[in-house]
C-alpha positions as CSV (number, residue, x, y, z in Angstrom):
1,M,134.3,45.1,-27.2
2,V,135.9,42.7,-30.2
3,W,139.8,42.1,-30.1
4,R,141.8,43.9,-33.5
5,I,144.9,43.1,-34.4
6,D,144.9,47.1,-35.0
7,D,144.0,47.9,-31.7
8,P,146.3,49.2,-28.4
9,Q,146.1,46.9,-25.9
10,G,147.9,44.7,-28.0
11,A,149.4,40.3,-28.0
12,E,148.0,41.2,-24.0
13,S,151.7,38.7,-23.0
14,K,154.0,41.3,-24.3
15,K,153.4,43.1,-21.1
16,I,154.4,40.1,-18.3
17,V,157.1,38.1,-20.6
18,W,159.7,39.6,-18.0
19,E,157.4,38.7,-14.8
20,V,156.6,35.3,-16.1
21,A,159.8,34.4,-18.1
22,P,161.3,32.3,-14.5
23,Y,157.9,29.8,-14.0
24,L,158.4,28.9,-18.0
25,R,161.5,26.9,-18.1
26,G,162.1,23.9,-19.9
27,R,159.1,22.4,-22.6
28,G,155.6,24.1,-22.9
29,L,152.5,25.2,-24.2
30,D,151.4,28.5,-25.0
31,L,147.3,28.1,-24.8
32,G,145.2,31.0,-27.4
33,A,148.8,31.8,-28.0
34,G,147.8,33.4,-31.4
35,T,150.1,35.7,-33.5
36,F,152.3,36.7,-30.3
37,K,154.8,33.3,-28.4
38,V,155.0,34.6,-25.5
39,L,158.6,33.1,-25.6
40,P,160.7,31.8,-28.1
41,H,161.1,28.5,-26.6
42,V,156.8,27.7,-26.1
43,I,154.8,25.5,-27.8
44,S,151.9,27.6,-29.2
45,V,148.2,26.0,-29.5
46,D,145.5,27.9,-30.9
47,N,142.1,26.9,-32.8
48,G,143.6,29.2,-35.3
49,D,140.4,30.9,-36.0
50,H,142.0,33.9,-36.6
51,A,141.3,34.0,-40.1
52,N,137.8,33.8,-39.9
53,V,136.7,35.6,-35.9
54,F,139.6,38.7,-36.3
55,G,140.3,38.8,-40.0
56,H,144.3,37.6,-39.3
57,Q,145.5,34.9,-40.4
58,I,148.2,33.0,-38.1
59,R,149.9,29.8,-37.5
60,P,150.0,28.1,-34.3
61,D,153.2,25.2,-33.9
62,L,150.0,22.9,-32.7
63,V,146.3,23.5,-33.9
64,C,143.7,22.0,-31.7
65,D,141.4,23.1,-28.9
66,C,143.0,24.9,-26.3
67,A,139.9,23.8,-23.2
68,K,140.4,20.1,-24.7
69,L,144.1,19.0,-25.0
70,D,143.9,15.6,-25.5
71,I,146.4,15.0,-28.0
72,I,148.7,15.5,-26.1
73,A,150.7,13.1,-23.4
74,S,149.8,13.5,-20.0
75,Q,152.4,14.9,-17.8
76,T,154.8,15.7,-20.9
77,M,154.9,19.2,-19.9
78,D,157.3,21.6,-17.3
79,F,154.4,24.8,-17.9
80,V,150.9,25.2,-19.0
81,F,150.7,29.2,-19.8
82,S,147.9,30.8,-21.2
83,S,146.8,34.6,-21.5
84,H,143.0,35.6,-21.4
85,L,141.9,32.9,-22.9
86,L,140.7,30.8,-20.0
87,E,137.7,33.7,-20.3
88,H,136.1,32.3,-22.7
89,I,135.8,28.7,-22.4
90,E,132.5,27.7,-21.2
91,D,133.1,24.3,-19.1
92,Y,135.9,25.7,-17.6
93,K,136.6,23.7,-14.5
94,S,137.7,20.4,-16.7
95,A,139.2,23.4,-19.4
96,L,141.4,23.2,-15.9
97,R,141.8,19.9,-15.4
98,D,142.9,19.0,-18.6
99,W,145.6,21.4,-18.0
100,W,147.0,20.2,-15.5
101,R,147.0,16.4,-16.5
102,V,150.1,17.6,-18.9
103,I,151.7,19.0,-16.2
104,K,154.8,17.2,-14.8
105,Q,155.3,17.0,-11.6
106,G,157.3,20.9,-10.4
107,G,155.9,21.9,-13.3
108,N,153.4,25.1,-13.3
109,L,150.1,26.4,-14.4
110,V,150.7,30.9,-15.3
111,L,146.9,32.1,-15.6
112,Y,147.3,35.6,-16.6
113,L,143.1,36.9,-16.6
114,P,141.5,40.0,-17.5
115,H,139.6,41.9,-13.9
116,K,136.2,41.2,-15.1
117,L,135.1,44.9,-13.3
118,F,138.3,47.1,-14.6
119,Y,139.4,45.6,-18.1
120,P,138.8,46.8,-20.6
121,N,138.0,50.9,-18.9
122,Q,138.2,53.6,-20.7
123,E,141.1,54.8,-18.8
124,Q,143.5,52.2,-20.4
125,I,144.8,51.6,-17.0
126,Q,144.2,47.7,-17.6
127,H,144.1,45.8,-14.2
128,M,144.2,41.4,-14.4
129,F,145.2,39.3,-12.3
130,M,148.0,36.8,-12.2
131,I,147.9,33.1,-11.1
132,I,150.9,31.0,-10.7
133,C,150.7,27.4,-9.9
134,Q,152.9,24.3,-8.8
135,R,151.5,20.9,-9.1
136,T,153.6,19.8,-6.0
137,S,152.5,15.9,-6.6
138,L,149.8,13.9,-8.9
139,R,146.7,15.1,-7.1
140,R,148.4,18.7,-5.3
141,W,149.5,21.8,-6.3
142,R,150.7,24.2,-4.8
143,A,149.1,28.8,-5.6
144,F,151.8,31.6,-5.9
145,P,150.4,34.2,-4.1
146,V,147.7,36.1,-6.6
147,T,148.9,39.0,-8.0
148,E,146.8,42.4,-9.7
149,V,148.9,43.3,-11.6
150,G,147.8,47.1,-13.3
151,L,149.4,47.9,-16.6
152,I,149.8,50.8,-18.5
């Protein structure tokens, strides 16, 4: 499946904005934001390649490779949010390490990911996983319960 701006699935993060809002307080990043920031105060980060891939322009706040955030200083963000991006990154372990690097102690990593068995499917119901983790120290984090979200 190739994403198109006029498809009914639209901006996936719009579907969960109020579920994730409590974890997105302070200064943070929306990685792979595309045409829609999850909340107005976040810093949208994208590679800006939508014109070539999807045929429309975007204007992220920061243009860079979301898998490698060299331009962001360590432990400077209160949160990192990503919707439907991680599954497209080949070296996802390295990307996750870098995303953790920029999060402050007490900050959150919020991932919204498609379930590979159900998304997209023909019944118009999309099943996603929402994973929320909090950084408790330099090398430790605690995970909130993994939630499977079924949306119509």
